[in-house]
Structure formats: C-alpha cells, structure tokens
LOVONU-661489 format. One line per field, with one value per residue (C-alpha): residue in three letters; x, y, z. Coordinates in steps of 0.05 Angstrom, whole numbers, plus 32768, in hexadecimal, padded with zeros to 4 digits. Layout:
<atoms>
type: c(ala|...);
east: c(X|...);
north: c(Y|...);
up: c(Z|...);
</atoms>
This chain:
<atoms>
type: c(met|his|lys|arg|leu|phe|ser|asn|val|ala|glu|met|ser|gly|asp|tyr|thr|lys|leu|met|glu|lys|ala|gly|glu|asn|leu|leu|leu|ala|ser|ile|arg|arg|gly|leu|ile|leu|met|ile|pro|val|val|leu|ile|gly|ser|leu|ala|leu|leu|phe|ser|ser|phe|pro|val|pro|gln|tyr|gln|glu|leu|met|ala|arg|leu|phe|gly|gln|asn|trp|gln|asp|phe|phe|ile|tyr|val|his|asp|gly|thr|ile|gly|ile|leu|ser|leu|ala|met|val|thr|cys|ile|thr|tyr|ser|leu|ala|thr|glu|leu|glu|asn|arg|asp|lys|leu|arg|ile|asn|pro|val|ile|val|ala|thr|val|ala|leu|cys|ser|phe|val|ala|leu|phe|gly|ile|asn|lys|asp|gly|phe|lys|ile|thr|asn|tyr|gly|val|thr|gly|val|phe|val|ser|ile|leu|val|ala|val|ala|ala|ser|leu|leu|phe|tyr|lys|leu|ser|ser|ile|lys|leu|leu|arg|ile|arg|pro|phe|ser|asp|gly|asp|ser|ile|thr|phe|ser|his|ala|val|ala|ser|ile|ile|pro|ala|ala|ile|thr|ile|thr|leu|phe|ala|ala|val|asn|gln|ile|leu|ala|ala|leu|leu|asn|ile|thr|asp|ile|asn|asp|phe|leu|ala|asp|val|leu|tyr|his|leu|phe|ala|asn|ile|asn|asn|ser|phe|leu|arg|ala|leu|leu|phe|ile|phe|leu|ile|his|phe|leu|trp|phe|phe|gly|ile|his|gly|ser|asn|met|leu|glu|his|val|ala|gln|ser|ile|tyr|val|pro|ala|leu|ala|ile|asn|gln|glu|leu|ile|gln|ala|gly|gly|glu|pro|thr|gln|ile|phe|thr|lys|thr|phe|phe|asp|thr|phe|val|leu|met|gly|gly|cys|gly|ser|thr|leu|cys|leu|leu|val|ala|val|phe|met|leu|lys|lys|asn|lys|asn|gln|arg|arg|ile|ala|lys|phe|ser|leu|phe|pro|leu|leu|phe|asn|ile|asn|glu|leu|ile|val|phe|gly|phe|pro|leu|val|leu|asn|pro|ile|tyr|leu|ile|pro|phe|leu|leu|val|pro|leu|leu|leu|thr|val|thr|ser|tyr|ala|ala|val|ser|leu|gly|leu|val|pro|phe|thr|ile|gln|thr|val|glu|trp|thr|thr|pro|val|phe|ile|ser|gly|tyr|tyr|ala|thr|gly|phe|trp|ser|gly|cys|leu|leu|gln|leu|phe|asn|leu|ile|leu|gly|thr|leu|cys|tyr|ile|pro|phe|val|lys|leu|ser|gln|thr|val|ser|val|ser|arg|leu|lys|lys|asn|phe|glu|ala|leu|cys|ala|glu|phe|lys|lys|ser|glu|arg|ser|asn|lys|arg|his|ser|leu|leu|glu|arg|gln|asp|met|leu|gly|ser|leu|ala|lys|ala|leu|ala|glu|asp|leu|lys|tyr|asp|ile|glu|thr|lys|lys|leu|thr|leu|phe|tyr|gln|pro|gln|val|asp|tyr|glu|gly|lys|val|phe|cys|ala|glu|ala|leu|leu|arg|trp|asn|his|val|his|tyr|gly|thr|ile|tyr|pro|pro|leu|val|ile|ala|leu|ala|glu|glu|tyr|his|leu|ile|asp|glu|leu|gly|leu|glu|ile|ile|asp|gln|ala|cys|ser|thr|ile|lys|ile|met|ala|ala|leu|gly|phe|thr|glu|met|ala|val|ser|val|asn|ile|thr|ala|ser|gln|leu|glu|asn|gln|asp|phe|ser|gly|lys|leu|arg|gln|leu|ile|glu|lys|his|gln|ile|ser|pro|lys|ala|leu|lys|ile|glu|ile|thr|glu|gln|val|ala|leu|glu|asn|asn|lys|trp|ile|lys|asp|thr|leu|asn|ala|leu|lys|glu|met|gly|ile|glu|leu|glu|met|asp|asp|phe|gly|met|gly|his|ser|ser|leu|met|tyr|leu|lys|glu|tyr|asn|phe|asp|thr|val|lys|leu|asp|gly|ser|leu|val|arg|glu|ile|ser|thr|asn|met|asn|cys|arg|asp|ile|ile|ser|ser|ile|ile|tyr|leu|ser|arg|ser|met|asn|tyr|ala|val|leu|ala|glu|phe|val|glu|thr|glu|glu|gln|arg|gln|ile|leu|his|glu|leu|gly|cys|asp|leu|tyr|gln|gly|tyr|leu|tyr|ser|pro|ala|ile|pro|leu|ala|asp|leu|leu|ala|tyr|ile|arg|arg|ser|gln|gly);
east: c(81E2|81F8|81D7|81FC|823E|8235|8221|8260|828B|826B|8275|82BE|82C8|82A8|82D4|8312|82FF|82F5|8338|835A|8338|8350|8396|8395|8383|83BE|83EA|842C|8414|83F1|8431|845B|842A|842D|8479|847D|844E|847B|84B3|848E|84B6|84F9|84E3|84C7|8506|8532|8507|8509|8554|855C|852F|8554|8597|8581|854D|854F|8555|859B|858F|857E|85BD|85E8|85C7|85D3|861C|8627|8606|8622|865E|866B|865F|861A|85F9|8621|85F1|85B4|85DB|85EA|85A1|858F|85C3|85A8|8561|8558|85A0|8591|8549|854F|856C|8534|8500|8517|850D|84C8|84AA|84C5|84AB|8466|8464|847D|8445|8411|842E|8431|83E7|83D4|83FE|8404|844E|846D|84AC|84C4|84B9|84F9|8521|8500|8510|8558|8561|8544|8572|85AE|8597|8591|85D8|85F0|85D0|85F3|8632|8665|86A2|86E7|86D9|8699|8651|863F|860D|85E2|85CB|85AF|858B|8552|8573|856E|8524|850A|853C|852F|84E5|84F4|8524|84F5|84BE|84E9|8513|84D6|84B1|84EF|8500|84B8|84B7|84F8|84E1|84A3|84D0|84D7|851A|8539|8520|854F|8527|8536|8565|8535|84EE|8507|8522|8501|84D4|8504|853F|8515|8502|854A|8567|8530|853F|858A|8588|854F|8574|85B6|8597|8571|85AD|85DB|85AC|85AB|85F7|85F8|85CC|8600|8638|860F|85FE|8648|8663|8630|8617|8650|861E|8642|860F|85C6|85B7|85F3|85E0|859A|85B5|85E3|85AC|857F|85B5|85C4|8579|8576|85B5|8592|8555|855C|8515|8519|84CE|84CA|850A|84EC|84AC|84D4|8500|84C4|84A1|84DD|84E9|84A3|849E|84DD|84C4|8483|84A9|84D4|8511|8529|851C|853F|857F|857B|8576|85A5|85DB|85A7|8594|85DC|85EE|85B1|8586|85B9|85E2|85A2|8598|85E0|85D4|8599|85C3|85FC|85CD|85AF|85F4|8606|85C8|85A1|8561|855F|854E|854B|8506|8516|8547|854F|8531|84F6|84E5|84F2|84C8|848C|8485|84A0|8479|847C|84AE|84A4|845C|844D|8435|8423|83E7|83D6|83DC|83AB|837A|837D|836E|8334|8315|830C|82F0|832E|834B|838B|839B|8392|83BD|83F6|83EB|83F2|8433|844C|8438|8474|84AB|8481|8480|84CA|84C2|84D7|84A1|84BE|848B|844F|8470|847C|8445|8408|842A|8432|8467|8447|8402|83D8|83A3|83D4|83FB|83D4|83D7|841E|8435|8402|8404|844F|8449|840D|8431|846E|8441|841C|845D|847E|8443|8443|848E|848D|8452|8475|8443|847A|84C4|84FB|851B|855B|856F|8587|8553|8561|8532|8519|84FE|84B2|847F|8471|84B2|84D7|84AA|84BE|8508|850E|84F1|84F7|84AD|846B|8452|847D|8453|8412|8429|8437|83F1|83D2|83F9|83E8|839D|83A1|83C9|8399|835D|8380|838F|8349|8326|835E|835E|8313|8320|8357|8327|82F1|8321|833D|82F9|82E6|8327|8320|82D9|82EE|8326|82F6|82C5|82FF|8313|82CC|82C7|8309|82F3|82AF|82D2|82FE|82BF|829D|82DA|82E3|832B|8337|8374|8397|8384|83B7|83F2|83E4|8416|83EA|83B6|8382|83B2|83BF|8375|8369|839F|837F|833A|8357|8375|8332|830F|833E|8331|82E5|82E6|830E|82DF|82A1|8288|826F|8225|81F9|81BB|818B|8164|8127|811B|80D1|80A4|806B|803C|806C|8083|80CC|80F3|813A|8163|81A4|81D7|81F9|8235|822F|826C|825B|829E|82A7|82BA|829E|825C|8246|827E|826D|826A|8292|82C9|82CA|82D2|8309|832F|8327|8342|837E|838E|8385|834A|8317|8318|830E|82D8|82B4|82B3|8299|8260|824F|8253|8220|81F4|81F4|81E1|81A7|818F|8190|8168|8134|812E|8123|80EA|80C8|80E2|8100|80FA|8120|8165|819D|81CA|8211|823F|8283|82BF|82EF|8328|82FE|82EC|8336|8346|834D|8333|82F3|82C4|82DE|82D6|8290|827E|8297|826A|822D|823C|8249|8205|81E2|81BD|81A9|81DB|81A0|818F|81D1|81D9|821C|8217|824E|8253|825C|82A2|82B5|829B|82C1|8302|8305|8331|833A|8335|82F4|82D6|82EB|82D1|828D|8286|8297|8261|822D|8240|8233|81EC|81F8|81D3|81F8|81E0|81FD|81F8|81F4|81E4|81DF|8215|8230|826E|824B|8251|8214|823F|824E|8205|820E|8255|8247|81FF|81E3|81A2|818F|81A1|8199|818A|81BA|819C|81A5|8176|8140|8146|813A|8106|80CD|80EE|811D|8100|8146|8149|8107|811F|815F|813A|8107|8140|8160|811D|8112|8157|8147|810E|8139|8177|814F|8166|813D|813F|813D|8137|815F|8152|8107|80EF|80AB|806B|8070|80B4|8098|805C|8087|80B6|807A|805F|80A4|80A3|80CE|80AC|80E6|80F8|8128|8128|810E|80C7|80C6|80FD|8143|8179|8162|817D|816D|8135|8111|811B|80F9|80BF|80BA|80B9|8080|8058|8065|804E|8012);
north: c(7F36|7F22|7EDE|7ED1|7EE7|7EB9|7E81|7E8B|7E8D|7E4D|7E2B|7E40|7E26|7DE4|7DDE|7DEE|7DB9|7D85|7D99|7D8F|7D4C|7D36|7D4E|7D28|7CE8|7CED|7CB0|7CD6|7D0D|7CD9|7CB0|7CED|7D01|7CBB|7CBB|7CFE|7CE4|7CA8|7CDA|7CF6|7CCE|7CE3|7D2C|7D2F|7D13|7D41|7D7E|7D70|7D66|7DA9|7DC9|7DAC|7DC2|7E09|7E18|7E65|7E6D|7E80|7E60|7E1E|7E21|7E30|7DF8|7DC4|7DDB|7DD3|7D8E|7D70|7D9A|7DCE|7D9C|7D86|7D9B|7D67|7D30|7D54|7D67|7D1D|7D0D|7D46|7D2F|7CE9|7D00|7D45|7D43|7D09|7D1A|7D16|7CD0|7CB9|7CDD|7CBA|7C77|7C87|7CA7|7C70|7C3A|7C5C|7C64|7C1D|7BFE|7C26|7C13|7BCA|7BC9|7BF0|7BCC|7B88|7B87|7B61|7B86|7B8B|7BD4|7BD2|7BC4|7BFF|7C2D|7C15|7C22|7C69|7C77|7C61|7C8C|7CC9|7CC1|7CB4|7CF5|7D1F|7CF5|7CF0|7D1D|7D09|7D22|7CF8|7D0E|7D56|7D4E|7D8B|7D69|7D2F|7D58|7D89|7DAE|7D72|7D63|7D7B|7D52|7D16|7D1A|7D1F|7CE5|7CBA|7CC2|7CBF|7C84|7C5C|7C67|7C59|7C1A|7C00|7C0E|7BE9|7BB0|7BA6|7B95|7B4A|7B4B|7B73|7B45|7B0B|7ACD|7AAA|7A6F|7A3B|7A31|7A27|7A6D|7A9C|7AD4|7B08|7AE9|7AE6|7B30|7B43|7B1D|7B36|7B7E|7B7E|7B9A|7BCD|7BE5|7BEC|7C14|7C42|7C53|7C5B|7C8D|7CB9|7CB6|7CCB|7D07|7D1D|7D1A|7D3C|7D77|7D7E|7D78|7DA1|7DD4|7DD4|7DC3|7D99|7DA5|7DB2|7DD4|7E02|7E14|7E28|7E51|7E78|7E86|7EA1|7ECD|7EEF|7EFA|7F23|7F49|7F6B|7F84|7FC9|7FD3|7FB9|7FAC|7F84|7F60|7F4D|7F32|7F0A|7EF0|7ED6|7EBC|7E94|7E76|7E5A|7E49|7E1F|7E01|7DEC|7DC1|7DA4|7DD1|7DF0|7E38|7E57|7E30|7E40|7E8B|7E8A|7EAE|7EE5|7EEB|7EEF|7F22|7F50|7F45|7F34|7F73|7F9C|7F8E|7FA1|7FE4|7FF2|7FE2|800E|8049|8043|803F|807F|80A2|809D|807A|8035|8034|7FEB|7FCD|7F8A|7F63|7F19|7F24|7F48|7F0A|7ED9|7F01|7F1C|7EEF|7EAA|7E9E|7E53|7E4C|7E4D|7E57|7E7C|7E38|7E50|7E6F|7E2C|7E0A|7E3B|7E30|7DE5|7DEA|7E19|7DE7|7DA7|7D78|7D54|7D27|7D16|7D5F|7D71|7D36|7D4E|7D95|7D7E|7D5A|7D98|7DCB|7DCA|7DCE|7DFE|7E30|7E34|7E3B|7DF3|7DDC|7DA2|7D74|7D9B|7DAA|7D60|7D43|7D68|7D6C|7DB2|7D9D|7D8F|7D96|7DBD|7DCF|7DF9|7E17|7E59|7E68|7E4D|7E81|7EB8|7EBD|7ECC|7F00|7F20|7F22|7F42|7F79|7F86|7F85|7FB5|7FE4|7FE2|7FF3|8027|804B|804D|801F|7FEE|7FFD|7FE3|7FA2|7FB1|7F71|7F2E|7EFB|7EB0|7E92|7E5F|7E95|7E8C|7EBE|7EFC|7EF4|7EFE|7F3A|7F5E|7F4F|7F60|7FA7|7FB5|7FC7|7FA3|7FBD|7F87|7F53|7F74|7F71|7F27|7F1D|7F43|7F1A|7ED9|7EE9|7EFF|7EC2|7E94|7EB2|7EA6|7E5E|7E4B|7E43|7E16|7DEC|7DE3|7DD0|7D9F|7D7E|7D79|7D5A|7D2C|7D12|7D07|7CE2|7CB7|7CA4|7C8F|7C66|7C48|7C35|7C15|7BEE|7BD5|7BC1|7B9C|7B77|7B64|7B4C|7B1D|7B06|7AF2|7ACB|7AAB|7AC1|7AED|7B1A|7B3D|7B86|7B9C|7B7F|7BAA|7BE2|7C11|7C44|7C0F|7BEC|7C2E|7C3A|7BF3|7BFF|7C41|7C20|7BE9|7C1D|7C42|7C00|7BF2|7C36|7C30|7BEB|7C08|7C44|7C19|7C3F|7C01|7BF2|7BB5|7BAF|7B75|7B4E|7B2D|7AE2|7AD0|7A93|7A84|7AAF|7AEA|7AEB|7AFC|7AC7|7ADC|7B12|7B0D|7B41|7B62|7B90|7BD7|7C04|7C4C|7C6A|7CB4|7CC0|7C86|7C77|7C2F|7BFF|7BBE|7B8C|7B53|7B86|7B99|7B50|7B46|7B82|7B6B|7B26|7B41|7B75|7B41|7B67|7B30|7B19|7B60|7B6D|7B2B|7B37|7B7E|7B63|7B2D|7B61|7B8D|7B51|7B3B|7B82|7B7F|7B3C|7B5B|7B97|7B6A|7B3F|7B7E|7B92|7B4E|7B2C|7AF4|7AC0|7AEA|7AD6|7AF7|7AD1|7AE8|7AD3|7AB7|7AAC|7A70|7A9A|7AAE|7A65|7A52|7A82|7A57|7A90|7A9B|7A6F|7A8B|7AD3|7AC3|7AA7|7AE7|7B12|7AE7|7AEE|7B39|7B45|7B10|7AF0|7AA9|7A84|7A6A|7AB2|7AB7|7A8F|7A85|7A81|7A63|7A53|7A0E|7A22|7A2E|79E9|79CA|79E7|79A5|79C9|79AB|79EF|79FF|79BD|79C7|7A0F|79FB|79C2|79F2|7A22|79EA|79D6|7A1F|7A19|7A45|7A30|7A26|7A39|7A24|7A5C|7A53|7A08|79E8|7A10|79D0|79CA|79AC|7968|794F|792F|7974|797B|793F|794E|7995|798A|79CA|79E6|7A0B|7A06|7A44|7A34|7A52|7A91|7A77|7A3D|7A6B|7A9E|7A69|7A41|7A5D|7A4A|7A10|79CD|79B5|79EA|79D2|798A|799E|79C7|798F|795E|798D|7995|794A|7940|7976|794D|7910|7937|7969|79AB|79E7|7A01|7A4C|7A6B|7AAA|7ADD|7AD2|7B0D|7AF9|7ADB|7AA5|7A8F|7A8D|7A63|7A30|7A2A|7A20|79E9|79C7|79CB|7A08|7A3B|7A67|7AA2|7ADD|7B0F|7B4E|7B33|7B43|7B76|7B8A|7B92|7BCA|7BF0|7BD6|7C09|7BF4|7BAB|7BB4|7BD7|7B9F|7B6A|7B8E|7B90|7B47|7B32|7B60);
up: c(7C94|7CDB|7CD5|7C94|7CB3|7CEF|7CC0|7C96|7CD5|7CEF|7CAC|7CA9|7CF0|7CDE|7CA0|7CC9|7CFD|7CC6|7CA7|7CEB|7CF4|7CB0|7CBF|7D01|7CDD|7CAD|7CB7|7CB9|7CE9|7D16|7D18|7D29|7D5F|7D7E|7D79|7D9D|7DD3|7DDD|7DEC|7E29|7E5E|7E40|7E38|7E7F|7E9F|7E76|7E86|7ED1|7ECF|7EAD|7EE0|7F1C|7F00|7EF0|7F25|7F28|7F73|7F8D|7FD1|7FAF|7F85|7FC2|7FEB|7FB4|7FAE|7FF9|7FFB|7FBB|7FA8|7F73|7F3A|7F54|7F12|7EEB|7F01|7EE4|7EA6|7E9A|7EA1|7E72|7E3F|7E42|7E33|7E14|7DFC|7DCD|7DC1|7D75|7D78|7DA5|7D7B|7D3B|7D5E|7D7C|7D3D|7D10|7D3E|7D40|7CF4|7CE9|7D12|7CED|7CA9|7CBE|7CCF|7C91|7C5D|7C80|7C70|7CA9|7CBE|7D05|7D1A|7D43|7D04|7CE1|7D1C|7D1D|7CD3|7CDA|7D15|7CED|7CB2|7CE0|7CF9|7CB2|7C9B|7CD0|7CD3|7D0B|7D08|7D20|7D66|7D6B|7D6E|7D66|7D9E|7D8D|7D4D|7D75|7DA9|7DA3|7D6A|7D3C|7D4A|7D07|7CDF|7D0B|7CFA|7CAF|7CB2|7CDB|7CA8|7C69|7C80|7C96|7C55|7C2B|7C53|7C4D|7C02|7BF8|7C24|7BFA|7BBD|7BBF|7B9A|7BD4|7C0C|7C1D|7C2C|7C6F|7C6C|7C87|7C9E|7CE5|7CED|7D1F|7D07|7D22|7CFC|7CBC|7CC2|7CD0|7C94|7C65|7C79|7C6A|7C23|7C2E|7C6D|7C49|7C10|7C40|7C6D|7C30|7C10|7C4E|7C52|7C08|7C17|7C4B|7C18|7BE1|7C0F|7C22|7BDB|7BB4|7BE7|7C19|7C50|7C84|7CBB|7CAB|7CED|7CE9|7CA2|7CB7|7CF1|7CC3|7C91|7CC8|7CE6|7CA3|7C9A|7CDA|7CCB|7C90|7CB9|7CD8|7CF4|7D3C|7D41|7D01|7D14|7D58|7D38|7D06|7D3E|7D66|7D28|7D10|7D54|7D56|7D0C|7D13|7D55|7D35|7D03|7D3A|7D32|7D73|7D5F|7D9B|7D8C|7D41|7D52|7D8E|7D65|7D55|7D9E|7DB5|7D7F|7D85|7DC3|7DF9|7DE8|7DE8|7E32|7E40|7E1D|7E4B|7E88|7E71|7E64|7EAA|7ECA|7EA4|7EBF|7E7E|7E68|7E48|7DFE|7DE9|7DEE|7DCE|7DF9|7E07|7E4C|7E2B|7E02|7E3B|7E6C|7E46|7E08|7E15|7E55|7E5F|7E26|7DDB|7DC5|7E07|7E1E|7E63|7E41|7E21|7E65|7E85|7E4A|7E53|7E9D|7E8F|7E5E|7E86|7E51|7E38|7E6F|7E48|7E3A|7E83|7E97|7E6A|7E83|7ECC|7EBC|7E97|7ECB|7EFA|7EC5|7E9C|7ED5|7ECA|7E7E|7E70|7E40|7E18|7E38|7E1F|7DDB|7DCD|7DF9|7DDE|7DAC|7D91|7D5F|7D1B|7D39|7D06|7D3A|7D63|7D28|7D2A|7D75|7D7B|7D49|7D58|7DA4|7DAB|7D73|7D95|7DD9|7DB7|7D9C|7DDF|7E06|7DD5|7DDA|7E26|7E2A|7DF2|7E12|7E55|7E78|7E88|7E91|7E64|7E76|7E9B|7EC0|7EA7|7EBD|7EBA|7E85|7EB8|7EE6|7EF0|7ED5|7EFF|7F25|7EE3|7ED1|7F11|7F0E|7EC4|7ECC|7F17|7F1A|7F27|7EE4|7EC4|7EE9|7ED2|7E8A|7E92|7EAF|7E75|7E43|7E67|7E63|7E1A|7E06|7E2B|7E07|7DC5|7DD5|7DEF|7DAB|7D93|7DD2|7DC7|7D7E|7D94|7DC5|7D90|7D5E|7D93|7DA7|7D5E|7D50|7D8E|7D7C|7D36|7D53|7D85|7D4E|7D28|7D67|7D71|7D27|7D2B|7D6A|7D4D|7D0E|7D38|7D5D|7D1C|7D05|7D4A|7D47|7D83|7D79|7DB2|7DB4|7DE7|7DC1|7D84|7D7A|7D51|7D64|7D72|7DA2|7DC6|7DCC|7DE6|7E1C|7E2F|7E33|7E5F|7E8E|7E91|7E9F|7ED8|7EF5|7EEE|7F10|7F4A|7F50|7F46|7F09|7EE4|7EE3|7ED7|7EAD|7EB6|7E83|7EA3|7E9C|7E9E|7E9F|7E6F|7E99|7E92|7EDB|7EE8|7F0F|7EFF|7EDB|7EB6|7ECC|7E90|7E95|7E7C|7E7A|7E69|7E56|7E61|7E18|7DEF|7E12|7E1C|7E09|7DE5|7E1F|7DFE|7DF0|7E3A|7E4D|7E19|7E33|7E7B|7E6B|7E44|7E79|7EB1|7ECF|7EC5|7F0E|7F28|7EF4|7F02|7F4D|7F43|7F18|7F4C|7F84|7F60|7F50|7F99|7FAD|7F7C|7F99|7FDF|7FC6|7FA5|7FE4|800E|7FDF|7FE8|7FA9|7FD1|7F99|7F67|7F4F|7F26|7EF5|7EE7|7EAD|7EC1|7E94|7E95|7EB0|7EEC|7EFB|7EF6|7F2F|7F6D|7F99|7F71|7F9A|7FDB|7FC5|7FAB|7FEF|8010|7FE3|7FF3|803D|8036|8017|8041|8007|7FF8|7FCB|7FA2|7F8E|7F68|7F28|7F06|7EBA|7E8F|7E45|7E28|7E11|7E5A|7E6D|7E34|7E4F|7E77|7EAA|7EEF|7F11|7EEC|7F02|7F4A|7F4C|7F2E|7F5F|7F98|7F80|7F7E|7FC5|7FDA|7FBE|7F81|7F43|7F01|7EBC|7E79|7E45|7DF9|7DFE|7DB9|7D96|7D78|7DA5|7DE0|7DFF|7E25|7E5A|7E77|7E8A|7EB7|7ECE|7EE4|7EFA|7EDB|7EF6|7EB6|7E6C|7E41|7DF8|7DC6|7DA6|7D5F|7D6D|7D89|7D51|7D1B|7D40|7D15|7CD3|7CE0|7CF6|7D09|7D3E|7D5A|7D5C|7D80|7DB3|7DBD|7DCB|7DFD|7E21|7E22|7E42|7E76|7E91|7E9E|7EB6|7EE0|7EC4|7EAD|7E65|7E57|7E12|7E03|7DCB|7DCB|7DA1|7D85|7DA0|7D6B|7D87|7DCE|7DB9|7D94|7DCF|7DFD|7DD0|7DD3|7E1F|7E2D|7E5A|7E71|7E45|7E3E|7E05|7DE6|7DE4|7E2E|7E3A|7E26|7E5B|7E8A|7EC7|7F0D|7F1A|7ED9|7EEB|7F2F|7F0D|7EDA|7F11|7F34|7EF4|7EE4|7F2A|7F2B);
</atoms>
C-alpha cells in the first residue's frame, strides 16, 4: 500500500517536472522570460532609486535633507520615473525584441528585430492613447506590465504574419540599397496595419463598453467585488489571492487593489489606534500593516522566503547570482528585481508557491493574533521597513518578531521543493540548448561555413556568450586541463605526445574542443587560452624531464591568430625560461590552412620560433589545399599525414600513392612523417611498408591524462 502510494507520488512528481520542462520550452514563454531578464538593469536601478529615496530611517532622511535640501528626493524620483516609471514601455521593447529574434531563427523570415520592437511599442501607446494632458504615466509603469506583455506578443505575431504576405511587402527601390533600408521599406504596410488595429481596439472599447482606461476598469471591478463581501477572513484571503494572481500575470496587484486597501485596511488600523486611545482593546486583525508586516515579507509572493530557499540550495549559480543582487533591496521589501529577474511573472514553476505561501502566512498570522499569541497591529509601519524591525514596531512586542520568524521558516519550507524543481528544469533546458548549440556548430564545421555564434540574438547566442564568459573565468582561474595522445615509433616507444585541450564545464561536462577554440577566437580569448595551454605543456615537459624522460617532447596546436600576435614568440620564450626546459622539447603544430594564410606576421613568428630551437610540425598535410613550397619556406621538422589518407589506406590505392610520394619527399627535404588516426594493425603495417614509422592513434592510445601518459611511457620503454 505504502510502496504504491510513494510510487504514485513519484510518478506525479515526474509528470509535473516534464510538464514544467515543456512549458519552459514554449517559444512565447521563453521569449517573455528572456525579455524580462533583459529588463534586469532597468529594474535594479529603479529599485535602488526607490530604496534610497524611501530608506526607513529618520536619521538618514534628516541627514539627506541637511546635505541636499528639502527636495533631495526629487533626484531619485526622476531616476525611478525613468526606469520603473516607464517599465511597461521598456518591457514591450525587450519582450518583442526577444520574440522577434526567436521567430527570425525559426521561420527564416528576415525582419530587423528593432523594427518589430518599434512597431509593438507604437501599438502599445496606440492602445492606451494619450489624453490632452499627455501621458497617463501609471499606464506605462508597473501597472501596465500585463497589457505590455500581451501587446508585445500579439503585435509581434501579427506583424510577422502580415510581413509573410508578399503582397504587403514593398520591394526595395534598387539593388544597391542597404539591408536596413530594404527591411524598413518592406515593413511599412504591415506596420501600418498592426498599429492601426491596436488603435481601433482602443476606440471599440471606448465606444461599445465605455472603457477608456483598461487598468482603471479592472480596479473598479475589483473594488465592487470586495464591497459585497462581509466576512473579514474570506475578504482578507481574497485580497491576498488577487494581489498575487494579478502579479503572476504581470499586473501590479497592489496598485489594482490600492482603492480596496485605502477603503478597508488603512481605516482598520485607525480604528485600532482610536480604541487604544480611548482605553479599549483593538478589534481589527486585518490592517494594511498586518499584511505588510506578517505576509508580504520581501514584497509580493513573500519573496524573502524564496530568497532564503535559494541560498539554502546552492546548485544553481545563476539563481544565486540573481538572489545576491536582489538581497539588499529585498530586505526593504523592494522585490521587482527578483520578480522580473527570476522571473516569477508568468513562470509556471512558481505559480503554486507564489499564490500559496502568502495565503498560508495570512492564515497563520490570523491564528496567532486571534489566539492572543501576538498583539494586534497598532502602529503605522513604512512598507520598506525590514523584517523583524517591522514586527516589533507594528505590535510593540517581540512576539511580533517571533511570528515573522515562524512565517519566514514556513514560507521557506514551502518554496524549497519548487526551487529544486526550477533548478532541475533549468539544467534540463540548458543541456538541450547546449546540445543544439553543439549540433549547430558541427553542422557549420561539416559545411566549412563557420558562422558567428556570439552574434546570434537567440537562445543559442545567449548560451554561447555565457560559455565564453565561463571560459574566460576558467582560463583566469586555471581550471582547464590537458590530455595527451602518445606518438610512438614502430617499436611502440613513445617519443612525443600531442597536448589536447579538455574543458570540463561545471554544468555541461567536457566541451567539444573545436567549439572551445571557436568561442575563444570570437571572444578574443585565443591568446590567453593558447598561452595557458603552452604553460601547462611546458610544465609537463619539466615533470617528464625530472622523471628521467629527457628525450620526450610535447606538441601544441597553434592558430593563425596566435601567430599573428607580434608578442607571441617573446611570451613563448618567457614560458620556456620560466620552466627551464629545452626549446627542442616543445613542438609547435600548425595546419596547412594556417601556412597558406601567407601572412607576413605568421612568417616572421615561425622564423623566430625556429631560431629559438623550437621544432615545427605541419598538421593535416595532404588535405588538397597544400602547396609543397611551404615545406621548404617554413622548414618544417615533421609533417603529419591527413587523417582521411590514413583511414582509407587499406582500401584506396590513391591514398597509398599520395602517402608514398610525401614520404619520398621527406627523405630529400629532411623532414619526418607521422601518421595520425592509426586505428588498426593493418594500417600500421601498410604505413611501415611505405616507409612511415611514426604513429599516433587509437591503436596505441586515446588522449589520456598526464598520470596515465607517464605510466604509458614507462611501459613503452620497459
């Protein structure tokens, strides 16, 4: 019976997790989430401005007034008005831009995302309108967030649909026009139709339903709803539920119900104060201070509980980072950053706790006061007053602080399972995006058309940027490692090892090495990465020499951009001197494509390396792009046969003839020939018969860590 129950619970939990994962992959929700995340700088600045202007310490207020005058708060109000005050306008732009980039990559319909965002912004203003006195600013701040989300999505989809109709797209005037001009001209008719339709909705609502302001209409409906409820407990639960239900959909619930609060819960506190002054006992449990103090700890959603839960669960680095940024303003119940940064708005994972925790804390607080465990709230407490301080001032007793502590623990326990679920879904989503990024990169590799990853404006581009940042950090903190693939002679003795980069990412495991190099080059980290690899290789050479393997060498791959750096040879010399190794023990390996760059700086750098005594190796020789004159011009010490020649040597006589010719040239030009990708004894024997006795491949060993390499060397020499 119990086993079956636990099995059913586990199955339901798994189904719920899959459902949340699927919801997180929804294009619209993902775009909204990205748009809200793009809002973080604006929200953070606005939140801090609000905090500095309303910091609930009288001494601070007096000091600021003495230093900057009685109107000192105006500065922070202007900052707040320029950020949170126009949050809806900014949100339309960010969400539309995010959705536009996703639609562009999905449908391959080339429309400038900035044009789409501009059209959506105009549609939003057309929907609300501008009265004769100008903007009604509340509609364009936090109050209008929900409508801004709807308009961003609806306007984007409508505009894209109209733009896909060829008859509505004006063709550019000439082939010489810029792409931006072409996009702008082609968008004129779809943009006009989209904006006009939203303006028409404004007029229809006013004419047929007498709704001149959507937000005012909702506020009136909600107020009349509360006016018909007589039970104070049920009314309080409905009050808290509606605040958070509206907030979840992006509607500022507190503003929508401000008329209710001012009509019912602010007067309730005044009644308690009057009764005490008259020598009586307070009677009103539910006051505005009651909700601000015991329920809305950390703002809507009791987000202080969420913050504690995130800090207790240390797995998700991004969540902890947002939590750290949110901590200071959240202590003063300013939580826009966490509401829009996590986000909590339209996040199905947090729907249940976001609604449930405030309701639960309302019930526990009501029970504590009605049972006489905690006094009634009798003092007006500024809503920005931190937890525990507010509990004491609101009731005049320490029991108010204890109730807050109990509620904080209870709310945290409720949030913990959903934070875990969020982290699970986040990891799953990131892994899927990572797999898609790798697949996209490998696809471009196969087509020999390398596309910029960091310039992409979709989820894959965001992930590529995050990976590049992580790579930079791991280079700086020396968290990258090298594996080594042994190079052996015909007798099986190791004479060299190729150093191969391995980046073990904290979330994604080992990253495909060519992707690492591509990210490093795009993010201008290739010099730092290359020097870190050479530094580790030099350290390995020193370790091998200390163990008696004095004839051993290590080869390192170098890109064209590294060789173009004028300081490369000098820094390489410094590393050799730092580790006190022989220059001959370090081999620099370049591809034919690098040699074919025919760049003066590359030639000068390679010549400088030769003068230092470093040996040069040409990788992938025989790819079909090579010119034999580079063998003479660069004076290579070793040529590594292209893997495709070695793989087909058993079945393709042409491959044997090509390899035979390369070996014949090696004897007259005095360079060694090494075969890569030797995987079978048959391949090795054919190569030996052709005159090639230096090998590298799975027949001997894959790339292995340093400790395994040292053990392999000992066995080969034993």
